[in-house]
C-alpha positions in Angstrom: 132.9 79.0 110.3 134.7 82.1 109.0 137.7 82.7 110.6 138.4 85.8 112.6 142.2 85.9 112.6 142.5 86.6 116.1 146.2 85.9 117.6 146.1 86.0 121.3 149.0 85.9 123.6 148.3 86.7 127.2 151.4 87.8 128.7 149.6 89.9 131.9 148.0 86.6 132.5 151.9 85.8 133.3 152.2 87.9 135.9 151.8 87.2 139.4 148.1 86.2 140.6 147.2 89.0 142.6 147.1 91.2 140.0 144.0 90.0 138.4 140.9 87.1 138.6 140.4 84.5 136.0 137.2 85.1 135.3 134.7 84.3 131.9 132.2 87.3 130.7 128.4 87.0 130.8 126.6 85.4 128.2 123.6 87.9 127.1 120.2 86.8 125.2 120.5 88.1 122.1 123.4 90.3 121.0 123.4 92.7 117.8 126.0 94.1 115.9 125.2 97.7 116.1 128.5 99.5 115.3 131.7 98.0 113.9 135.1 100.2 112.9 136.1 99.0 109.7 139.3 100.7 109.5 140.5 99.8 113.0 139.3 96.2 112.0 141.7 96.3 108.8 144.5 97.8 111.1 144.1 94.7 113.5 144.4 92.3 110.3 140.6 90.9 111.3 138.5 89.5 108.9 135.8 91.9 108.9 133.0 88.9 107.1 133.9 87.0 109.9 133.2 89.5 112.8 129.8 90.5 111.3 128.9 86.1 111.3 126.8 85.0 113.9 129.8 83.5 115.9 132.0 87.0 115.4 128.6 88.8 117.0 128.9 86.1 119.8 132.6 86.6 120.2 132.7 90.2 120.6 129.3 89.8 123.1 131.5 87.3 125.3 129.3 84.3 124.5 131.7 82.7 122.5 135.6 82.5 124.0 137.9 83.0 121.0 140.8 80.4 120.3 143.9 81.8 122.3 142.2 84.0 124.5 142.5 83.8 128.2 139.7 86.1 129.8 140.5 87.7 133.1 139.5 91.0 134.8 142.3 93.3 136.5 142.7 94.6 139.7 143.7 97.7 140.7 143.2 100.5 143.1 142.7 104.4 142.5 142.2 107.5 144.6 138.6 108.6 143.2 138.2 112.3 143.6 141.0 112.7 146.0 139.8 109.6 148.1 142.0 106.1 147.7 139.8 103.0 147.4 139.9 99.5 145.8 138.6 99.3 142.6 139.3 96.4 139.5 137.3 95.6 136.7 134.1 95.6 138.1 132.3 95.5 134.6 134.9 94.5 132.3 136.9 91.4 130.8 139.7 91.3 128.9 140.1 88.3 126.7 143.9 89.0 125.8 146.4 90.8 123.9 146.0 90.2 120.1 149.1 90.6 117.8 148.5 92.7 114.9 150.0 91.9 111.4 153.1 94.6 112.3 153.7 92.7 115.5 151.9 95.6 117.8 150.7 93.7 120.8 146.8 95.4 121.7 144.4 94.7 124.8 140.9 93.4 123.5 138.9 94.1 126.6 134.9 93.7 126.3 133.5 97.0 128.6 130.0 96.3 129.9 130.6 91.9 129.9 129.2 91.1 133.0 129.9 90.9 136.6 133.7 90.1 138.4 135.1 90.0 141.4 135.3 93.4 141.4 132.0 94.9 140.9 131.6 95.9 144.4 128.0 95.7 144.2 127.2 96.5 140.5 125.6 94.6 138.0 128.5 94.5 135.5 126.6 96.0 132.3 126.7 98.8 130.5 123.7 100.8 128.7 124.1 101.7 125.0 124.1 105.2 125.1 127.7 105.6 127.2 129.1 103.0 125.6 128.0 104.8 121.8 129.2 108.1 123.1 133.0 106.3 124.1 132.9 105.0 120.2 132.2 108.2 119.1 134.5 110.1 121.2 137.4 107.6 121.5 137.4 107.9 117.4 137.1 111.1 117.2 140.3 112.3 119.6 142.4 108.9 117.4 141.2 111.3 114.3 142.5 114.5 116.2 145.9 112.9 116.4 145.6 112.2 120.8 146.3 109.4 122.3 143.4 107.2 122.7 142.1 103.8 123.5 139.9 102.7 120.5 136.8 101.0 120.1 136.2 98.1 117.3 132.6 97.4 118.0 129.6 98.1 120.2 126.8 95.2 120.5 123.5 95.5 122.1 122.7 92.5 124.1 119.0 92.4 124.3 118.8 92.5 128.0 117.7 95.8 129.5 119.9 97.5 132.6 118.6 99.5 135.5 120.0 102.9 136.0 117.4 105.3 136.8 115.6 104.3 134.4 115.2 101.2 132.4 117.9 101.3 129.5 119.2 98.9 126.4 122.1 96.8 127.2 125.6 96.7 125.4 129.2 95.9 125.3 132.0 97.6 124.2 135.1 96.3 122.5 138.2 98.4 123.3 141.4 98.2 122.1 144.1 99.4 124.1 147.8 99.4 123.8 147.3 98.2 127.4 145.1 98.7 130.3 148.2 99.4 133.1 147.2 102.2 135.0 148.5 104.3 137.6 145.9 102.7 139.9 147.3 99.3 139.0 150.7 100.2 140.6 148.8 101.9 143.3 147.3 98.0 144.2 150.5 96.5 143.9 152.1 99.0 146.1 150.0 98.7 148.8 148.6 95.3 148.5 151.3 93.3 147.0 154.9 92.3 147.9 157.7 94.6 146.5 158.5 91.4 144.3 155.2 91.6 142.5 155.8 94.9 142.0 159.4 94.6 140.5 157.2 92.0 138.0 154.4 94.6 137.3 157.2 97.6 136.6 159.4 95.3 134.6 156.4 94.1 132.2 155.3 97.9 132.0 158.9 98.6 131.1 159.0 95.8 128.9 155.5 96.6 127.0 155.8 100.3 126.7 159.4 101.1 127.2 161.6 98.5 125.6 164.4 101.1 125.6 165.1 100.6 129.7 167.9 98.3 128.9 170.2 101.4 128.3 169.4 103.0 131.3 171.4 102.8 134.8 167.7 103.3 136.7 165.1 101.5 135.5 162.2 102.2 137.5 163.5 105.8 137.6 163.3 105.7 133.8 159.7 104.2 134.0 158.6 107.2 135.9 160.0 109.6 133.9 158.9 108.6 130.9 155.4 108.3 132.0 155.7 111.7 133.2 156.8 113.1 129.6 153.9 110.8 127.8 151.4 112.0 130.3 152.5 115.9 130.1 152.4 115.6 126.4 148.8 114.0 126.5 147.5 116.4 128.6 148.5 119.4 127.0 146.9 117.6 123.8 143.8 117.6 125.6 144.1 121.2 126.3 144.7 122.4 122.9 141.1 120.7 121.8 139.4 121.7 124.5 139.0 118.3 125.5 137.5 118.1 129.2 138.2 114.2 130.4 135.6 114.8 133.5 136.9 112.2 135.6 140.7 112.1 136.1 140.8 109.9 139.1 144.4 107.8 139.2 142.6 104.4 138.0 142.1 106.6 134.7 145.6 107.2 134.0 147.1 105.1 131.9 150.9 103.8 131.5 151.2 104.1 128.0 150.0 108.0 127.9 146.6 106.9 126.1 143.3 108.8 127.1 141.1 106.0 128.7 137.2 106.2 130.2 135.3 108.0 128.5 132.2 108.4 130.8 131.8 112.0 131.6 133.8 113.7 128.9 132.6 116.4 126.4 134.4 119.3 125.0 134.2 122.7 125.6 132.3 125.5 123.4 133.0 128.6 125.2 136.6 129.2 126.4 136.7 129.2 130.0 139.0 127.8 132.4 136.3 126.5 135.1 134.3 124.7 132.4 133.1 121.1 133.7 130.5 119.2 132.3 130.3 116.0 135.0 127.2 115.6 136.7 128.9 114.1 140.1 132.0 116.9 139.7 130.0 119.3 142.4 133.2 120.7 143.6 135.0 121.6 140.2 137.9 119.5 140.8 138.4 118.0 137.3 138.0 121.3 134.9 139.1 121.9 131.8 141.8 124.6 133.2 142.3 122.1 136.2 143.2 119.2 134.1 147.3 119.6 134.0 147.5 120.3 137.9 145.6 116.9 138.8 147.8 115.1 136.3 150.8 116.1 138.1 149.0 115.1 141.5 148.5 111.7 139.5 152.0 111.4 138.7 152.9 111.9 142.1 150.5 109.1 143.2 152.7 106.9 140.5 156.3 108.4 142.1 155.3 107.2 145.4 153.8 103.6 144.2 157.6 103.4 143.0 159.4 104.2 145.9 160.3 101.2 147.1 162.1 100.2 143.5 163.9 103.7 142.9 166.2 102.8 145.8 166.8 101.1 148.4 167.1 104.2 150.9 163.6 105.2 151.2 165.3 109.4 151.2 166.8 109.0 148.4 163.9 106.8 146.5 162.1 110.4 147.3 164.6 113.1 146.4 164.6 111.1 142.9 161.1 110.9 142.8 160.9 115.0 143.3 163.6 115.5 141.0 161.7 113.6 138.2 158.5 115.2 139.3 159.8 118.7 138.7 159.9 117.7 134.8 156.2 117.4 134.3 155.3 121.2 134.5 158.4 122.0 132.1 157.7 119.2 129.8 153.4 119.9 130.0 154.8 123.9 129.3 156.7 122.6 126.5 154.1 120.5 124.6 151.8 123.0 125.1 153.3 126.5 124.1 154.6 124.3 121.0 151.1 123.7 120.4 149.7 127.0 120.7 152.6 128.2 118.6 151.5 126.0 115.9 147.7 126.6 116.2 148.9 130.3 115.7 151.1 129.4 112.2 154.2 129.7 113.9 157.1 127.5 113.4 159.9 128.9 115.4 160.2 130.2 119.5 160.6 134.3 119.9 160.5 135.7 123.4 157.1 137.1 123.7 155.3 134.0 122.5 153.6 133.3 125.8 152.1 137.0 125.9 150.8 136.9 122.8 149.0 133.4 123.2 147.8 134.1 126.7 146.5 137.6 125.5 144.3 135.9 122.7 143.3 133.3 125.7 142.3 136.4 127.9 140.1 138.0 125.5 138.3 134.3 124.5 137.4 134.3 128.1 135.7 137.7 128.8 134.0 137.8 125.3 133.1 134.3 125.9 134.3 132.9 122.8 133.9 129.5 121.4 137.2 127.8 121.6 137.4 125.7 118.8 135.9 128.4 116.5 137.8 131.3 117.2 141.0 129.1 115.9 139.4 128.2 112.8 138.2 131.6 112.2 141.8 132.5 112.4 142.7 129.8 110.2 140.3 130.9 107.6 140.5 134.8 108.0 136.8 134.7 108.4 135.8 137.0 111.2 132.1 136.8 112.0 129.6 135.2 114.4 131.4 136.3 117.4 131.4 139.4 119.6 135.0 139.3 120.1 135.7 139.7 116.3 134.1 143.0 116.8 136.3 144.5 119.1 139.4 147.0 119.3 141.4 144.9 122.1 140.9 142.0 119.2 142.0 143.9 116.5 144.9 144.9 118.2 145.8 141.7 119.4 145.0 140.7 115.2 148.1 142.9 114.2 150.1 141.8 116.8 150.1 138.5 115.7 150.1 139.3 111.7 153.9 141.0 112.8 154.8 138.0 114.7 153.7 135.9 111.7 156.0 138.1 109.5 158.9 137.7 111.5 158.7 133.9 110.3 161.4 132.4 108.0 158.6 130.8 106.2 156.1 132.2 103.9 152.4 133.5 104.8 151.1 130.9 103.0 153.1 128.1 104.9 152.0 129.4 108.4 148.4 128.8 107.4 148.5 125.9 106.1 150.4 124.3 109.6 147.3 126.6 111.4 145.0 124.0 109.4 147.0 120.8 110.6 146.9 122.0 114.0 143.0 123.6 114.3 140.6 121.3 113.7 137.2 122.3 111.6 135.3 120.1 113.8 135.4 118.4 117.2 132.4 115.7 118.7 130.1 119.0 119.3 128.0 117.8 122.5 124.8 118.8 121.0 125.8 116.7 118.0 126.9 113.4 119.8 123.5 114.0 122.2 121.4 114.0 118.7 123.3 110.8 117.6 122.6 108.7 120.9 119.1 110.0 121.2 118.6 108.5 117.5 120.1 105.2 117.8 119.4 104.4 121.6 115.4 105.9 121.2 114.8 105.3 117.7 117.5 102.5 116.7 118.3 105.3 113.9 122.3 104.7 113.3 122.5 107.3 110.3 122.8 110.2 112.7 126.0 109.0 114.2 127.2 107.5 110.9 127.2 111.0 109.5 128.7 112.5 112.3 131.5 109.9 112.0 131.8 110.7 108.6 132.3 114.4 109.4 135.0 113.7 112.3 137.1 111.4 110.6 139.4 113.6 109.2 138.7 116.5 111.5 141.6 118.5 109.7 139.8 118.6 106.1 138.0 122.2 106.3 135.6 120.3 103.8 131.8 122.0 103.1 130.3 118.6 104.3 131.8 119.8 107.6 130.4 123.3 108.1 127.0 122.3 109.8 129.4 120.4 112.3 131.2 123.4 113.2 127.8 125.5 114.1 127.4 125.9 117.9 124.2 124.8 119.4 121.3 126.9 120.1 121.5 128.4 123.7 119.9 127.1 126.5 119.3 127.9 130.3 120.6 124.9 131.1 124.2 124.2 131.3 125.3 120.6 129.7 125.7 118.1 132.0 127.1 114.5 131.3 126.8 111.0 133.3 129.4 108.0 134.0 126.5 105.6 133.1 128.0 103.1 135.7 
């Protein structure tokens, strides 16, 4: 038997038992590996040949438990579309924490691996299409430089599952810095003891913020660091036009990684009201609303930490409010800095925000494509959009060129900066659907492979990427995404 080189440790399993349930994945009939992430395999220090072997696929399907793993399902709660409820890993099993050759600790989770005590009547399974979507988009996000969970592999199960119709079943192997969520703390605060909440907070600090030992109030430090990381993450989403689609508190990580790619999609036409999820009928999680929702979710995190911030509730509330007040400042800092970079600006000047806001206003008015507008500015090629033919854009362009001339760096350096911050390609929704249809309906994974190759270096501006920058054909129907649960 080939050695896959798994090196498991299970620190989460040493937390209070209330926070998880020991559970084994449910075996599947006929697992088959359909996608394996070769670069991530190498980064994790795993043996690719072993993962592709019959025994390796059995592990990725949940049919075989590797040495050292201690499978469990995590308990958590969350506000889903504003309503608080008990949740937990209803279709996922954490095999354990793998220690990479560099010493990094990462969760190895099987998504779609069967029922758990938290399944709430569900079958615990996942369909092939949504698992491939998560693989494509999470790897695209990684290539874009946005913190995210990763996808190691997708296996088909040889079984069908029932959603609206019969669909092929699949299991995704997800890799994360951890699966600690705002909802994990909400669960501990609602149903656990103060000691259990304290143990969870200490664990989060040790795992993600080890510098906490140098501060006076470690739990305030935890809150401040999570606020800062989420502000940076959501700013990065906005800068590339990413719409998460289901920003419930159970989908906000403590690590600051993007997690759960159910109804996600990328915006084509710039519009703050862009929403794709079929269940978000009220527009709670629109593109333009994401920064606000981030702050709302963090307020729920702060509420969960109140018993630890200070023994006096009034003082704890005061500390939490002061910390939360920094969220909008951090978000503005990261977003404005990112927008400056997208326009080639390395230095701060007084009227930069007005210059940026005016461009976005024009983009929205003339229904310009978000990604391709910045691609055109980067290349200096102004064709294909109504926006570029307007006098308003020409006036804005002149203002922008004047602003560029005030930079201390050369014009060439400014444009090179733009290339590093404006992707030439994103996972266009019609391209993702094309890849999923070929794989799910025809068993053809080549379309997906070509898409992943184009997305692997989104800042390359290579000739091979040009076709993936093309807009979708006109449609009378808005694009819709679905959770897949």
